[in-house]
C-alpha positions in Angstrom: -59.4 54.2 -44.5 -57.4 57.4 -44.4 -59.0 58.2 -41.0 -58.1 54.8 -39.7 -54.5 55.1 -40.7 -54.4 58.6 -39.1 -55.8 57.2 -35.9 -53.2 54.4 -35.8 -50.4 57.0 -36.5 -51.8 59.1 -33.6 -51.7 56.2 -31.3 -48.4 55.2 -32.3 -47.1 58.8 -31.6 -48.7 58.8 -28.2 -47.0 55.4 -27.4 -43.7 56.7 -28.5 -44.0 59.7 -26.3 -45.0 57.6 -23.3 -42.1 55.3 -23.8 -39.7 58.3 -24.2 -41.0 59.9 -21.1 -40.6 56.6 -19.3 -37.1 56.2 -20.5 -36.1 59.7 -19.4 -37.8 59.8 -16.1 -35.5 59.7 -13.1 -35.4 56.2 -11.7 -35.1 57.5 -8.1 -38.5 59.0 -8.3 -39.9 55.4 -8.5 -38.8 54.8 -4.9 -41.0 55.2 -1.8 -39.9 55.3 1.9 -41.5 53.8 4.9 -40.8 54.0 8.5 -41.8 51.4 11.2 -41.0 50.0 14.5 -41.8 46.7 16.2 -43.3 48.6 19.2 -45.2 51.6 19.9 -45.1 52.0 23.6 -41.8 52.4 25.6 -40.6 53.6 29.0 -38.3 56.6 29.4 -34.7 55.9 28.4 -35.3 52.6 26.7 -33.4 51.5 23.6 -35.2 52.6 20.5 -34.8 51.1 17.0 -36.7 51.8 13.7 -36.8 50.2 10.3 -36.7 52.1 7.1 -37.8 50.4 3.9 -37.1 51.6 0.3 -39.6 50.2 -2.1 -39.4 50.4 -6.0 -42.9 51.4 -7.0 -42.0 51.9 -10.6 -41.8 49.5 -13.7 -38.1 49.3 -14.0 -34.9 48.7 -11.9 -34.2 51.8 -9.6 -30.8 52.7 -8.1 -30.3 53.6 -4.4 -27.4 53.9 -2.1 -26.6 51.4 0.8 -25.3 54.2 2.8 -28.4 54.6 5.1 -26.6 55.2 8.3 -27.7 58.6 9.9 -23.9 59.4 10.3 -23.6 59.6 6.5 -26.5 62.1 6.2 -28.5 60.5 3.3 -31.1 59.4 5.9 -32.2 62.0 8.4 -35.0 61.9 11.0 -37.3 64.7 12.1 -38.5 64.2 15.6 -41.3 66.1 17.4 -40.9 65.7 21.1 -43.8 65.7 23.7 -43.4 69.4 24.4 -44.3 70.1 20.7 -40.7 71.0 19.7 -39.3 69.7 16.3 -35.7 68.9 15.7 -33.4 66.9 13.4 -31.9 63.8 15.0 -28.2 64.4 15.5 -26.1 61.2 15.5 -23.2 60.7 17.8 -20.7 60.9 14.9 -20.4 61.9 11.3 -18.9 59.9 8.4 -17.6 61.6 5.2 -17.9 59.6 2.0 -15.9 60.4 -1.0 -17.0 60.1 -4.6 -15.6 56.6 -5.0 -17.3 55.5 -1.9 -20.6 56.8 -3.2 -20.1 55.1 -6.5 -19.3 51.9 -4.8 -22.5 52.1 -2.7 -25.0 52.1 -5.3 -27.4 49.1 -5.5 -30.5 48.2 -7.5 -34.1 47.4 -6.7 -36.3 45.5 -9.2 -39.9 46.6 -9.7 -41.8 45.9 -6.5 -38.4 45.1 -4.7 -37.6 46.3 -1.2 -34.6 47.0 0.8 -34.9 47.2 4.7 -32.5 48.8 7.1 -32.6 48.8 10.9 -31.5 52.1 12.6 -30.5 52.5 16.3 -32.1 55.7 17.4 -31.5 55.2 21.1 -29.0 58.0 21.6 -28.5 61.5 20.0 -26.2 64.5 20.6 -28.2 67.3 22.1 -27.4 70.9 23.0 -27.9 71.5 26.7 -27.7 74.7 28.6 -24.6 74.9 30.7 -21.1 76.1 31.2 -19.4 74.0 28.6 -19.5 73.7 24.9 -17.4 70.4 25.0 -14.6 68.7 26.7 -10.9 68.2 26.3 -8.5 65.7 27.8 -5.5 67.0 29.7 -3.2 64.3 31.1 -6.2 61.9 31.4 -8.5 64.5 33.0 -11.6 65.8 31.2 -12.1 69.5 31.6 -14.9 71.8 30.3 -14.5 74.4 27.6 -16.1 77.6 28.1 -19.5 78.3 26.3 -23.2 79.1 26.7 -24.1 75.3 26.1 -22.7 71.9 25.9 -23.3 69.1 23.4 -24.1 66.0 25.4 -25.2 62.5 24.7 -28.9 61.9 25.5 -31.5 59.3 25.0 -34.0 60.1 22.3 -36.9 58.8 24.5 -35.8 61.0 27.4 -39.2 62.3 28.4 -42.7 61.0 28.8 -45.4 61.8 26.2 -45.9 61.2 22.5 -43.3 61.4 20.0 -43.7 61.9 16.2 -40.9 60.7 13.8 -40.5 61.0 10.1 -37.5 59.8 8.1 -36.2 61.5 4.9 -34.0 60.0 2.3 -32.2 62.7 0.2 -29.7 62.4 -2.5 -27.9 65.7 -3.1 -27.2 67.2 -6.5 -23.5 66.3 -6.6 -24.0 62.6 -6.2 -23.8 60.1 -9.1 -27.5 59.2 -8.6 -30.5 61.3 -9.6 -31.3 63.9 -6.9 -34.4 63.1 -4.9 -35.9 63.8 -1.5 -38.4 61.1 0.0 -40.4 61.6 3.1 -41.7 58.6 5.0 -44.9 58.2 6.8 -45.3 59.6 10.4 -44.3 57.1 13.2 -46.0 57.8 16.6 -44.5 56.5 19.7 -45.9 56.7 23.3 -43.4 57.0 26.1 -44.3 56.6 29.9 -42.5 57.2 33.1 -41.3 54.2 34.9 -43.7 52.8 37.7 -43.7 49.9 40.0 -40.4 47.9 40.0 -39.2 49.9 37.1 -39.1 53.2 39.1 -36.3 52.3 41.6 -34.4 50.4 38.9 -34.4 53.5 36.7 -33.3 55.6 39.7 -30.3 53.4 40.3 -29.3 53.6 36.6 -29.7 57.5 36.7 -27.6 57.8 39.9 -24.6 55.8 38.4 -21.4 57.8 38.1 -20.7 59.3 34.6 -17.8 61.2 33.0 -18.0 63.8 30.4 -20.9 63.2 28.0 -21.5 59.7 28.9 -25.2 58.5 28.9 -26.8 56.1 31.2 -26.2 53.0 28.9 -22.8 54.0 27.7 -21.3 50.9 29.5 -18.1 52.4 31.0 -16.5 50.6 34.0 -17.3 53.4 36.4 -21.1 52.5 35.9 -20.6 48.8 36.4 -21.7 48.8 40.1 -25.1 50.3 39.3 -25.7 47.9 36.4 -25.1 44.9 38.8 -27.3 46.4 41.4 -30.3 46.6 39.0 -29.8 43.0 37.9 -29.5 41.7 41.4 -32.2 43.9 43.1 -34.7 44.4 40.3 -34.3 41.5 37.9 -37.9 41.6 36.8 -37.8 45.4 35.7 -37.7 46.5 32.2 -34.3 48.2 32.7 -32.7 45.0 33.9 -32.5 43.9 30.2 -30.6 46.9 29.3 -28.4 46.5 32.4 -27.4 43.0 31.4 -26.5 44.4 27.9 -24.4 47.1 29.5 -22.7 44.8 31.9 -22.0 42.3 29.1 -20.5 45.1 27.1 -18.1 46.0 29.9 -16.9 42.5 30.5 -16.5 41.7 26.9 -14.4 44.8 26.3 -12.3 44.0 29.3 -11.7 40.4 28.2 -11.0 41.2 24.6 -9.0 44.4 24.9 -8.0 45.8 28.3 -7.0 42.4 29.7 -6.2 40.8 26.3 -3.9 37.7 26.7 -4.2 37.8 30.5 -5.5 34.6 32.4 -8.7 36.2 33.3 -9.6 37.2 29.8 -11.5 34.0 28.7 -13.6 34.1 31.8 -14.7 37.7 31.2 -15.5 36.9 27.6 -17.6 33.9 28.7 -19.5 36.0 31.3 -20.2 38.6 28.6 -21.6 35.9 26.3 -23.8 34.6 29.0 -25.2 38.1 29.8 -25.9 38.6 26.1 -27.6 35.3 25.8 -29.8 36.1 28.7 -30.7 39.4 26.9 -31.4 37.6 23.6 -33.8 35.1 25.3 -35.8 37.9 26.9 -35.8 40.3 23.9 -36.7 37.7 21.4 -36.7 38.5 17.7 -37.0 42.2 18.2 -33.9 44.4 17.0 -32.4 44.5 20.7 -32.7 40.7 20.7 -30.8 40.5 17.4 -28.0 42.8 18.6 -27.6 40.6 21.7 -27.7 37.4 19.7 -24.8 38.8 17.5 -22.9 40.0 20.6 -23.2 36.5 22.2 -22.2 34.7 19.0 -19.1 36.9 18.7 -18.3 36.1 22.3 -18.5 32.4 21.8 -16.6 32.5 18.5 -13.7 34.2 20.5 -13.7 31.3 22.9 -13.5 28.8 20.0 -17.1 27.6 20.4 -17.7 28.1 16.6 -20.6 25.7 16.2 -22.6 27.5 19.0 -21.9 30.8 17.4 -22.9 29.7 13.9 -26.2 28.3 15.1 -27.0 31.7 16.8 -26.2 33.6 13.6 -28.0 31.1 11.4 -31.2 31.4 13.4 -31.0 35.2 13.4 -30.5 35.4 9.7 -33.8 33.6 8.9 -36.0 35.5 11.5 -38.8 37.3 9.6 -38.0 40.6 11.3 -34.3 40.6 10.4 -33.7 43.4 7.8 -31.6 43.1 4.8 -28.9 45.3 6.3 -28.8 43.0 9.4 -28.5 39.9 7.2 -25.6 41.5 5.4 -23.8 42.1 8.8 -24.7 38.6 10.1 -23.2 36.9 7.0 -20.0 38.9 7.4 -19.8 37.7 11.1 -20.2 34.1 9.9 -17.3 34.7 7.6 -15.2 35.9 10.5 -16.0 32.6 12.3 -14.8 30.8 9.4 -11.5 32.6 9.0 -10.9 32.5 12.7 -10.8 36.3 13.0 -12.8 36.4 16.3 -10.4 34.1 18.0 -7.3 36.0 16.8 -8.8 39.4 17.6 -9.1 38.4 21.3 -5.6 36.7 21.3 -7.1 33.2 21.8 -6.3 31.6 18.5 -3.3 30.9 16.3 -2.6 33.5 13.7 -2.9 31.1 10.8 -5.6 28.7 11.9 -9.2 28.9 10.7 -11.8 28.1 13.2 -14.0 26.1 11.0 -15.5 25.7 7.7 -19.2 26.8 7.7 -22.0 25.0 5.7 -25.2 27.0 5.5 -28.6 25.8 4.6 -29.1 27.2 1.0 -33.0 26.9 1.0 -33.5 28.6 4.3 -31.1 31.5 3.6 -32.4 32.1 0.1 -36.0 32.2 1.1 -35.2 34.5 4.0 -33.8 36.9 1.4 -36.9 36.6 -0.7 -35.3 34.4 -3.4 -37.1 31.4 -5.1 -35.4 28.0 -4.7 -36.1 24.8 -6.8 -34.3 21.4 -7.1 -34.1 19.5 -10.3 -33.5 15.9 -9.4 -32.6 14.7 -13.0 -29.7 17.0 -13.2 -28.9 17.1 -9.4 -29.0 21.0 -9.6 -30.4 23.6 -7.2 -31.6 26.8 -8.8 -32.0 30.2 -6.9 -33.6 33.1 -8.6 -34.9 36.7 -8.0 -36.1 39.4 -10.6 -32.4 40.4 -10.9 -30.5 37.1 -10.5 -30.5 33.4 -11.5 -28.0 31.0 -10.2 -27.5 27.3 -10.5 -25.2 25.0 -8.5 -24.6 21.3 -8.0 -23.6 19.8 -4.6 -20.0 18.8 -4.1 -18.8 21.0 -6.9 -16.7 24.3 -6.4 -18.3 26.4 -8.9 -21.7 27.9 -9.8 -23.4 29.7 -12.5 -24.8 33.1 -11.8 -26.5 35.3 -14.4 -24.8 33.1 -17.1 -21.3 33.6 -15.6 -19.2 30.9 -14.1 -18.1 31.7 -10.6 -15.4 29.7 -8.8 -14.2 29.2 -5.3 -17.4 28.1 -3.6 -18.2 25.0 -1.4 -21.4 23.0 -1.8 -22.6 19.7 -0.4 -25.7 17.6 0.1 -26.5 16.3 3.5 -29.8 14.7 4.7 -31.5 16.0 1.7 -30.4 19.6 2.3 -28.1 21.7 0.0 -25.5 23.3 2.2 -23.2 25.9 0.9 -20.3 28.2 2.0 -21.0 31.8 3.1 -19.5 33.0 -0.2 -22.4 31.5 -2.1 -25.0 33.5 -0.1 -22.8 36.6 -0.4 -22.6 36.1 -4.3 -26.4 35.7 -4.6 -26.9 38.9 -2.7 -24.3 40.8 -4.6 -25.9 39.8 -8.0 -29.4 40.5 -6.7 -28.5 44.1 -5.4 -25.6 45.1 -7.3 -22.2 46.7 -6.8 -23.1 48.3 -3.5 -23.8 44.9 -1.9 -20.7 43.3 -3.3 -18.6 46.1 -1.7 -20.5 45.5 1.6 -18.5 42.2 2.0 -14.8 41.6 2.2 -13.5 40.8 -1.3 -12.9 37.1 -0.7 -16.6 36.5 0.3 -17.9 37.1 -3.2 -17.2 34.2 -5.6 -14.6 35.2 -8.4 -15.5 35.0 -12.0 -13.8 32.0 -13.7 -10.7 32.7 -15.8 -11.3 33.3 -19.5 -14.5 35.3 -19.0 
């Protein structure tokens, strides 16, 4: 009997020690990092996107930061080029984030939860031997600064051969998160020189005039002619897709900014949207197709064609390949349509007029985010849940319950058997699921307010 009691006491002590260790272990260590791409084969100088995925492999909620843009420096990339050299990817800009910004960026992953983020690695800054270390502008003229080398924009996939890429997620000691360094798997990419119709198309793009550190896809007006030539003479080439994107960017910028308010501006914006739509059709649901879809939708919204813009963004939101960071951005664009921001920004809408009120399909959007959706006919209630969030709402009411708290200022309706909601409902569900960092990723008015008296 004494021996049995001693054994039970021993087991109890071991259990307490395990629980204590679990409680004290840093939550960040429960994360894993994966790197992927929708393609493994490219041509020289193609656009290049990767997806990074953070997964909670532990047994409790784990914090992370939404600041996954390489410009911030939390996520970096180690690239081995075909010549065997290893370098760290250098983005075309840097962003400094203060302590409050870091605190406001923290989000949470439930056990087995994931957060995906798409990163554009098409361009990087690269030191190139030469006579200039940089450029400065004197009366509108770019002149070189003396130096042994110059820092220029270059495409990441600038040479044929095999590339090896790894991502690193690192939280430094002075951040309000447990310090951690996570390395991803190795991603291998094969890059080939252009042949056939792609060869002359690439030669035309390379021969285009460029100023300063412009790259071949920087889409400045001096390059417009070479983009038009590729589209006209080599429409079946791989590079025609990117030439349409660049030309659409030039026309859109001219209509929205350089010629804003001029009679020709709407025509330029419409040309831009048509070019982006052509790119979106050819690129499909890949990251480049998503970017083109976004750009087309913004152009159509500027022209007041809100229903067409909304349809494009809705479709893109529910694509399986769309990442969580993409969906955050797409939802913000939908809010801009609703408030009339795009029309006003292009000088094509009244300052006080809203373009439209958007009604989004709750079930499709919630399922795209990985949430569970159910309908209780007896109470006429839709319920949305995830490991960190439970919400309920009734059509035609202006409030909802989220994690036991009443939220107000939302719109809901029932049409043809579908529950439709305002963008603020989706933003609130995302904010409650991921936490403060997600709430701060949206404009304040997008997240439903807590009812007074709470």
